[in-house]
C-alpha positions in Angstrom: 96.1 151.9 101.5 94.4 152.3 97.5 92.5 149.6 96.5 94.6 148.3 94.3 96.9 147.5 96.7 94.7 145.8 99.0 93.8 143.1 96.0 97.6 142.7 95.6 97.6 141.7 99.6 94.3 139.7 99.5 95.7 137.8 96.5 98.8 136.9 97.8 97.2 135.6 101.0 95.1 133.0 98.6 96.3 130.0 98.4 96.7 128.7 94.9 95.9 125.1 94.6 98.8 122.8 93.8 99.4 122.3 90.1 97.8 118.8 88.6 101.6 118.1 87.4 102.6 118.5 90.9 100.1 115.8 92.1 100.9 113.5 89.7 103.2 112.6 87.3 100.8 110.3 85.0 99.8 112.7 82.2 96.0 111.1 82.6 95.8 111.7 85.9 97.1 115.2 85.5 94.5 115.7 82.8 91.3 114.2 84.5 92.1 116.7 87.9 92.4 119.7 85.5 88.7 118.2 84.1 87.9 117.9 87.9 88.4 121.3 88.9 86.9 122.6 86.0 83.6 120.4 86.7 83.9 121.6 90.5 84.1 118.3 91.3 86.7 116.8 95.0 88.8 114.1 94.5 91.3 112.8 97.2 94.1 115.2 95.2 92.0 117.8 96.5 91.2 116.6 99.9 94.7 115.4 100.4 95.8 119.3 100.4 93.0 120.6 102.7 93.7 117.5 105.5 95.3 118.6 108.4 97.0 115.3 110.2 96.6 115.5 114.0 100.5 115.3 115.1 99.9 113.1 117.5 97.7 110.7 115.7 100.3 110.7 112.9 103.0 109.4 115.2 100.4 106.7 116.6 100.2 107.9 120.5 96.6 109.1 120.5 94.8 106.2 122.1 90.8 105.3 121.8 90.3 101.8 122.6 88.3 102.7 125.5 85.9 105.1 126.7 88.2 106.8 129.4 90.0 108.8 126.4 90.7 109.6 123.9 94.0 110.1 125.3 96.7 111.7 123.4 100.6 111.7 124.4 103.4 113.1 123.0 106.2 111.2 122.0 108.5 111.0 125.0 111.3 113.4 125.1 114.6 112.2 123.3 112.3 110.5 120.5 111.0 106.8 120.7 114.0 105.8 122.4 113.1 108.6 125.5 112.1 107.7 128.9 107.9 107.5 129.1 106.8 110.4 130.9 103.3 111.2 130.1 100.7 108.6 130.9 97.0 107.7 129.4 94.5 107.5 131.7 94.8 103.9 132.8 98.8 104.8 132.9 99.7 103.1 129.3 102.7 104.9 127.9 103.0 106.4 124.5 105.1 102.8 123.3 102.4 101.1 124.6 99.6 103.0 122.8 101.8 103.2 120.0 101.9 99.4 120.1 98.9 98.6 120.5 97.8 101.1 117.6 99.8 99.1 115.4 98.7 96.1 116.2 95.1 96.9 115.3 95.9 97.6 111.7 97.4 94.8 111.3 94.8 92.5 112.7 92.4 95.0 110.1 94.3 94.3 107.1 95.2 90.4 108.5 91.6 89.9 108.6 90.7 91.8 104.9 93.3 89.6 103.1 92.5 86.6 104.9 88.7 86.8 105.1 89.6 87.0 100.7 91.1 83.8 101.1 88.2 82.2 103.2 85.4 83.3 100.5 87.9 81.5 97.6 88.0 78.3 100.0 84.3 78.5 100.1 83.6 78.8 96.6 86.7 76.1 95.7 85.3 73.4 98.2 81.5 74.2 96.8 83.0 73.9 93.0 84.7 70.6 94.1 81.6 69.0 95.9 79.8 69.8 93.0 77.4 72.2 94.7 77.9 75.0 91.8 77.6 74.7 88.0 79.5 77.9 87.0 83.0 76.8 89.0 85.2 74.0 88.3 88.6 72.8 88.7 90.7 73.9 85.9 94.6 73.5 87.0 94.4 69.9 87.9 98.2 69.8 87.7 98.3 72.9 90.6 95.5 71.1 92.7 98.1 67.7 92.6 101.1 69.8 93.2 99.4 71.7 96.2 98.1 68.8 97.9 100.7 67.9 100.0 101.1 71.2 101.7 97.8 70.7 103.2 98.0 67.3 104.2 96.5 65.2 101.4 97.7 62.3 99.8 97.5 61.9 96.1 97.9 58.5 95.9 96.3 55.1 97.5 98.0 51.8 97.9 95.9 49.6 96.2 95.1 45.8 97.3 98.2 44.4 95.6 100.5 46.6 97.6 100.7 48.8 93.8 100.4 52.8 94.0 97.3 54.1 92.8 96.4 58.0 91.4 93.4 59.2 94.1 90.5 60.4 92.3 91.1 64.1 91.5 87.2 65.0 92.8 88.7 63.8 96.5 91.6 65.1 96.3 89.8 68.7 95.4 86.8 68.3 98.2 90.1 67.4 101.3 92.1 70.4 100.0 89.0 72.6 99.9 88.2 71.0 103.5 91.7 71.2 105.0 92.3 75.1 103.5 89.1 76.0 105.4 90.0 74.0 108.9 93.5 76.6 108.6 91.1 79.6 109.7 89.0 78.0 112.4 92.4 76.0 114.0 93.2 76.4 117.4 96.6 74.4 118.0 99.2 73.1 115.8 100.5 75.1 112.6 99.0 76.8 109.8 100.0 74.1 107.3 100.8 76.3 104.0 103.6 78.2 106.7 105.8 75.1 106.5 106.5 75.9 102.9 108.9 78.8 104.1 112.5 77.8 103.8 113.3 75.8 106.8 116.1 77.7 108.5 113.0 80.6 108.6 110.3 77.7 110.0 113.1 77.0 112.6 113.3 80.8 113.4 110.0 81.6 113.9 109.5 78.8 116.4 112.2 79.9 118.3 110.5 83.6 118.0 107.2 82.0 119.1 105.7 83.5 116.2 104.8 80.2 114.2 100.6 81.3 113.4 98.5 78.4 115.0 95.4 79.5 113.4 94.4 82.4 110.8 91.4 84.0 112.8 92.9 82.9 115.9 95.8 84.9 115.9 93.4 88.1 114.5 91.2 87.8 117.3 93.9 87.7 120.2 95.2 91.1 118.7 91.9 92.5 119.9 92.1 90.5 122.7 95.8 92.0 124.0 94.9 95.3 122.9 91.6 96.0 125.1 91.8 98.1 127.9 94.3 96.7 130.8 95.4 93.5 128.9 99.1 93.7 126.9 101.0 96.2 128.6 104.5 95.1 126.8 105.0 97.0 123.5 107.7 94.3 122.4 104.7 91.3 123.4 102.4 93.0 121.3 104.4 93.5 118.3 105.4 89.7 118.5 102.0 89.0 118.5 101.7 91.4 115.1 104.0 89.0 113.5 102.2 86.1 114.3 99.2 87.4 112.8 101.2 88.8 109.9 102.9 85.4 109.0 99.5 83.8 109.2 97.6 86.2 106.8 101.0 86.1 104.6 101.7 82.5 104.3 98.3 81.4 105.8 94.9 83.5 104.4 96.8 85.0 101.0 98.8 82.2 100.2 95.3 79.9 100.1 93.8 82.5 98.0 96.2 82.3 95.5 96.6 78.3 95.8 92.8 78.1 95.0 92.3 81.1 92.8 95.2 79.4 90.3 93.3 75.7 90.8 90.0 77.2 90.3 90.8 79.4 87.3 94.1 78.3 86.1 97.7 79.4 86.6 98.4 82.8 84.9 100.9 82.7 82.2 102.7 85.9 80.3 100.2 87.8 78.4 100.1 91.0 76.5 97.5 93.5 77.9 97.7 97.5 78.6 96.7 99.9 81.2 96.2 103.7 82.1 92.8 105.8 81.7 93.5 105.0 77.7 92.4 101.2 77.7 88.6 102.6 77.9 86.7 103.7 74.8 83.9 106.2 73.8 82.2 103.8 71.8 82.1 101.1 74.2 80.1 99.8 77.0 82.6 100.7 79.7 82.3 98.2 82.9 85.4 99.1 85.5 85.6 96.1 88.1 87.2 97.3 91.0 88.0 95.3 94.4 89.8 92.3 95.2 88.1 89.1 94.9 88.3 87.1 91.4 85.1 85.2 91.9 82.5 87.2 90.5 84.8 89.4 87.7 85.6 85.9 86.4 81.9 85.7 86.1 81.8 89.0 84.6 84.4 88.1 81.7 82.5 85.3 80.4 79.3 87.0 80.4 80.4 90.2 78.3 81.9 88.1 75.9 78.2 86.4 75.6 76.9 87.0 71.5 73.3 88.1 73.8 75.4 90.7 75.7 77.4 92.0 72.9 73.6 92.0 70.5 72.1 94.2 73.6 75.2 96.7 73.5 75.0 97.3 69.8 70.6 97.8 70.1 71.7 100.1 72.8 74.1 102.3 70.0 77.5 100.9 71.3 80.1 99.0 69.1 80.9 96.8 71.6 82.0 96.2 75.7 85.2 97.3 77.2 86.0 95.8 80.0 88.6 97.3 82.5 90.2 96.8 86.3 91.5 98.9 89.4 93.2 97.2 92.2 93.6 93.8 93.0 90.6 92.4 90.7 92.2 93.9 87.7 95.5 92.0 88.2 93.3 88.6 88.5 92.2 89.7 85.2 95.2 91.0 83.7 96.9 87.7 84.4 94.4 85.6 83.4 92.3 87.1 80.2 94.3 90.2 79.6 91.9 92.3 80.2 93.7 96.0 80.6 93.7 97.9 83.6 92.6 101.5 83.6 93.9 102.4 86.6 95.7 102.4 90.6 93.8 102.9 93.7 94.4 106.9 93.1 92.9 107.5 89.7 89.1 105.0 90.8 87.3 108.7 90.9 89.2 109.9 87.6 88.2 106.9 85.8 84.3 108.2 86.6 85.5 111.7 85.6 85.9 110.6 82.2 82.2 110.2 81.8 82.7 107.0 79.9 82.3 104.5 82.8 78.7 103.3 82.5 79.2 101.0 85.2 81.6 100.5 87.7 81.4 97.2 89.8 83.3 96.8 93.1 83.3 94.1 95.5 85.8 94.8 98.6 88.8 96.5 99.6 90.1 99.5 98.2 86.8 101.3 97.4 86.7 104.7 98.0 83.3 105.8 99.7 83.7 109.1 97.5 83.3 107.0 94.0 79.4 107.3 94.6 79.5 110.8 94.9 81.7 111.3 91.8 79.2 109.3 90.2 76.2 111.6 90.8 77.7 113.8 88.6 77.4 111.3 85.6 75.0 108.9 84.3 77.3 105.8 86.0 76.5 103.0 87.9 77.9 102.3 91.0 77.4 98.4 91.8 78.3 96.8 94.9 77.9 93.1 95.1 79.6 92.2 98.5 77.3 92.1 102.0 80.7 92.9 103.6 80.8 96.7 102.1 77.8 98.7 100.7 78.4 102.1 100.6 75.9 104.9 101.8 77.1 107.5 99.6 75.0 108.5 96.2 72.8 106.3 94.6 74.2 103.1 94.4 72.9 99.7 93.1 73.4 96.7 95.2 73.7 93.5 93.2 74.3 90.8 95.7 76.9 87.9 94.4 76.4 84.2 95.2 78.8 81.7 94.1 75.3 79.2 93.5 73.9 82.0 91.0 77.8 83.3 90.1 77.0 83.4 86.2 73.5 84.7 86.6 74.3 87.4 88.9 77.2 88.6 86.5 74.8 88.1 84.0 72.5 91.3 85.2 75.5 93.7 86.1 76.5 93.5 82.6 73.0 93.9 81.5 72.6 97.0 83.6 75.8 98.3 82.5 74.5 98.2 78.8 71.3 99.4 79.2 73.3 102.4 81.1 74.9 103.5 78.5 72.4 105.5 76.7 72.1 107.3 79.6 75.5 109.5 79.0 74.8 113.3 79.2 78.2 115.1 79.8 80.9 115.0 77.2 83.5 112.0 77.1 87.0 113.2 77.7 89.4 109.8 77.6 92.9 110.5 77.6 95.2 108.8 75.1 97.5 107.5 77.3 97.8 103.6 77.3 101.1 101.7 78.1 101.9 98.1 76.8 102.7 95.5 79.0 103.4 91.8 79.6 101.6 90.4 82.5 101.4 87.2 84.1 104.5 85.8 85.7 103.6 83.3 87.9 106.0 81.1 89.6 105.1 78.1 87.5 105.6 80.6 84.4 109.0 81.8 85.6 110.7 78.3 85.9 109.3 77.4 82.6 111.0 80.3 81.2 113.7 79.9 83.0 114.3 75.9 82.2 111.5 74.8 79.9 109.0 72.2 80.6 111.8 69.4 81.7 114.5 71.4 83.4 111.9 74.4 85.0 114.3 75.6 88.0 114.8 78.9 89.4 118.4 77.7 89.5 119.4 79.5 86.3 118.3 82.8 88.2 119.9 81.9 91.4 123.1 80.9 90.1 123.6 84.6 88.4 122.5 86.1 91.5 124.8 84.5 93.4 127.8 85.2 90.7 127.0 88.9 90.1 125.5 88.9 86.5 122.3 90.3 88.1 122.8 92.5 90.7 119.6 92.2 92.2 115.4 92.2 91.7 113.5 95.0 92.3 110.0 94.5 93.5 106.7 97.2 93.3 104.3 95.7 95.7 101.0 97.7 96.2 
């Protein structure tokens, strides 16, 4: 075979990487994927092409819950409805193993989301007790609205039988204490689940999936999925439902309630999104993660005249905040802070070369951002003791609600002082899109009926009569 023919054969065998437009619909992401390849920086888009998932692991029938395994079981012949023939060393069937694996995923997700709620409840209670200087009760109307759901009276009977308003601080403390109690509660029902429609609550009770306490249901999943405990997949999935309701109607709902009271209910605000919201001549601070406790303080710190002056002394024209993931959504709803990207764009944001600091707390943070940041001047700042990053050269500035504002100022100052250290050319895509966010249920009620007639009646009525065909929910 001639040399030229050999080259042609080899060229055919070498698989070309997928085009950026085949990996992402977003133009800004396509541009950054192209740049990452030119700079030989690996991102999630590259790893997704080279990762080869195990077929048995993908179908959820690989068990690693004890030291005898791992036990790898193919699905039964005939699929999930087929008869179990192969078993793990302990005799566990594929159905049992799949249910256990799924249950542990539910436990992990419920624990992460609900622990967010616990952190907010602790900060809320500290604010209510006047133990912190940086947090205050902002939305007393929302506090009075939710208090009865937590079993807290908002009025008291006076000496002469007249009904008097209770002190707002007393209400706040009691709400905070009762909210925190839902996590460790061992019996009864998580109080916020009773907000669900009566028919739904009755069904949950009938099926035995009403959560008794947020933490209890998560711990029970871990107990049931230990070797030799629960070996009935339907019984395991029932416990998954109990833990999931405890999170969604418990820990996560508590977080939403108390954040609204602390920081104010969101109302529609205009903003923008995508990588193009960053500014080359500004200090760019990207806030990424899940909790708004620190990010609220960073917004205040970045607006201080002393910080603006420091940014100008370091050669910038100002400070540009933007966000990624859930923390970004909180800042967007209340302050109009733009989104610079979603979960898949966190590495790409750094590859612009414009990010002076990416501040992360908990959840959704890729470990590889620390590796990508080493190719640029970007500082990765971790702030939560639950979520440290071993890779790269990260900075840890631990956030404490008792020193929240000072911690935030330290973070902003670190980003500002990093601005002059930009070495590589900045490349910010032009893509940015206008949006309106902040449609809390209070805002929706107001827009449907005004101050005195706020209700969902208008919306419900027009869905019932067919004028509105339905509502689409995009949930990350």
